C-alpha positions in Angstrom: 144.8 23.6 -71.9 144.8 19.7 -71.5 141.2 20.4 -70.2 140.0 22.4 -73.1 136.9 20.8 -74.7 137.5 22.0 -78.1 141.2 21.1 -78.2 140.3 17.7 -77.3 138.9 17.1 -80.8 141.7 18.8 -82.9 143.5 16.2 -84.9 147.0 18.1 -83.9 146.1 18.4 -80.3 149.5 16.7 -79.2 151.6 19.3 -81.3 149.4 22.1 -80.0 149.7 21.2 -76.5 153.7 20.7 -77.1 153.8 24.4 -78.2 151.6 25.7 -75.3 154.1 23.9 -72.8 157.2 24.8 -74.9 156.8 28.3 -76.4 158.8 30.1 -73.9 161.7 27.8 -73.6 163.9 30.5 -75.3 163.8 32.4 -72.1 165.4 29.5 -70.2 168.8 31.4 -70.2 167.5 34.6 -69.4 165.6 33.3 -66.3 168.9 31.3 -65.2 170.8 34.6 -64.9 168.5 37.4 -64.3 169.7 40.9 -64.8 168.8 44.4 -63.6 168.2 47.5 -65.6 171.2 49.6 -65.1 169.3 52.8 -65.1 166.6 51.9 -62.8 167.9 49.2 -60.5 164.9 47.1 -61.3 164.9 43.5 -62.5 164.9 43.0 -66.3 161.5 41.2 -67.2 160.1 39.9 -70.6 158.6 43.2 -71.1 161.8 45.5 -70.5 164.3 43.1 -71.6 166.5 44.9 -74.4 165.9 44.3 -78.1 168.8 41.6 -78.5 167.4 39.5 -75.6 164.0 39.6 -77.2 165.0 39.2 -80.7 167.3 36.2 -79.6 165.0 34.2 -77.6 162.3 33.2 -80.3 165.1 31.7 -83.0 166.3 29.6 -79.9 162.9 28.5 -79.0 162.2 27.1 -82.4 165.6 25.6 -82.8 164.8 23.5 -79.6 161.9 21.8 -81.2 164.2 20.2 -83.8 162.5 17.9 -86.4 158.9 18.7 -84.8 158.0 21.3 -87.6 154.4 21.9 -86.8 155.1 22.9 -83.1 157.9 25.0 -84.5 155.7 26.8 -86.6 153.1 27.3 -84.0 155.8 29.1 -81.6 157.1 31.3 -84.5 153.7 32.1 -84.9 153.5 33.1 -81.3 156.3 35.4 -81.7 154.8 37.1 -84.7 151.8 37.7 -83.1 152.7 39.1 -79.4 155.0 41.5 -81.0 152.9 42.6 -83.8 152.5 46.0 -82.2 156.2 46.8 -83.3 156.0 45.9 -87.0 156.1 49.8 -88.0 159.6 49.9 -86.0 162.6 49.6 -88.5 164.5 47.9 -85.6 162.3 45.3 -85.9 162.1 44.4 -89.4 164.9 41.8 -89.3 163.0 40.1 -86.6 159.7 39.6 -88.6 161.3 38.6 -91.4 163.2 36.0 -89.8 160.5 34.8 -87.6 158.0 34.6 -91.0 160.8 32.5 -92.9 161.1 30.1 -90.0 157.4 29.9 -89.7 157.0 29.3 -93.4 159.7 26.8 -93.7 158.3 24.5 -91.3 154.8 25.1 -92.4 155.9 23.8 -95.8 157.6 20.8 -94.3 154.4 19.9 -92.4 152.4 19.9 -95.9 149.7 22.0 -93.9 148.0 25.4 -94.7 148.7 28.9 -93.1 145.1 28.6 -92.3 145.4 25.5 -90.2 148.4 27.2 -88.7 146.4 30.1 -87.5 143.4 27.9 -86.5 145.7 25.9 -84.3 147.7 28.9 -82.8 144.7 30.4 -81.3 144.9 27.7 -78.3 148.6 28.6 -77.8 148.0 32.2 -77.4 144.9 31.5 -75.0 146.9 29.3 -72.8 149.8 32.1 -73.0 147.1 34.6 -71.7 145.7 32.6 -69.0 149.0 31.8 -67.6 150.3 35.5 -67.9 147.2 37.1 -66.3 147.6 34.5 -63.4 151.5 35.0 -63.0 151.5 38.8 -63.4 148.3 39.9 -61.6 147.0 41.4 -64.6 143.9 43.3 -63.7 143.0 44.7 -67.3 140.8 42.4 -69.3 142.7 40.5 -72.1 141.2 39.9 -75.4 142.1 37.3 -78.3 139.4 36.9 -81.0 136.0 36.6 -79.4 137.6 35.2 -75.9 138.1 37.3 -72.9 140.5 36.7 -70.1 140.2 38.4 -66.7 141.5 37.9 -63.2 139.2 38.0 -60.2 141.4 37.3 -57.0 143.5 34.4 -58.0 140.9 32.9 -60.5 141.3 33.3 -64.0 138.0 33.5 -65.9 138.0 32.6 -69.6 134.9 33.6 -71.3 133.3 32.2 -73.5 134.0 29.1 -71.3 136.8 26.8 -72.6 136.3 24.1 -70.1 132.9 22.5 -70.3 131.9 24.0 -66.6 135.3 22.7 -65.0 137.4 24.4 -62.8 141.2 23.8 -63.1 143.3 24.2 -60.2 146.6 26.2 -61.3 150.2 26.7 -59.3 153.3 28.5 -60.0 156.5 28.1 -58.0 158.1 31.5 -57.4 160.8 33.3 -55.3 159.6 35.9 -52.8 161.8 39.1 -52.9 161.2 42.4 -51.5 160.3 45.1 -54.0 163.5 46.9 -54.3 166.2 48.5 -56.4 169.4 46.6 -57.1 172.9 48.2 -56.9 174.2 45.2 -59.3 173.4 41.9 -61.0 175.9 40.4 -58.3 173.5 41.8 -55.7 170.5 40.6 -57.6 171.8 37.2 -57.6 172.6 36.9 -54.1 169.2 38.2 -53.0 167.6 35.6 -55.4 169.9 32.6 -53.6 168.6 33.5 -50.3 165.0 34.0 -51.3 162.4 31.9 -50.0 160.4 29.8 -52.4 156.7 29.8 -52.3 153.8 28.2 -54.4 151.1 30.7 -55.8 147.9 28.6 -56.1 144.8 29.8 -58.2 142.2 28.2 -60.5 140.6 28.9 -64.2 137.5 28.2 -65.3 134.6 29.9 -67.6 132.7 31.6 -65.1 133.4 33.5 -61.6 132.6 30.7 -59.0 133.0 33.1 -56.1 
C-alpha cells in the first residue's frame, strides 16, 4: 500500500499506513499459541475462532495504538466493517456497541469527521483484502466499493489499478504443515515447532501480467 498512487496524496497517509500495518496486531497472542477445534481437530483460524476470541482481538488492537487516535479509529472502523454481516445477531450487539464507542471517542479526539474516517479507511480495507487473497489463496473475487481484488496464480490483481502500472513483489513467511487433524493443542504445538519455515512469494499489480 506504500506504492498506492492515490494514497501518496492523502494528508493522513502516515496514519493510514500505520493502520494497514497494525490492524491485525490484536491477533498476536492467538498466533503465538494456536489452538485446535476440539470437535474437528482442525487448527482454529481467524474465521473459526470462538466468539470470545474474535471479540477480544479488536479492543486489544485499539489499545495498542495508545495516543495515535486516528489510526486507532481506523482499526475500530475495520472491525465494524469486516463483521458487519453479524450485526443482526444478538450475541454481537455488545461488540458493535463497544467498537462504535471506541471509534467515535478517537474520532472526536482527532477533531475530524466520520466522512474523513470512511474515506481514509478504504485503503486499510484494500490492503487487508490484497493480503488475505494472497495468504489464503482465495479464488473468489473480493469487492470493496468500486474495487475488485482477485488471484491469478501467485499474482494478486487490484482493479482499477491502484499502483500506476507498477508490479509490487510481496512475500509471507509461513510454517509448512501437512494437512491433518490434531489430537490436542500440545500435539499441534509440537508439530509447529518441528515444521519447516518457508517463504511464499507473489506479486500485486493492477493487471494480469502473465
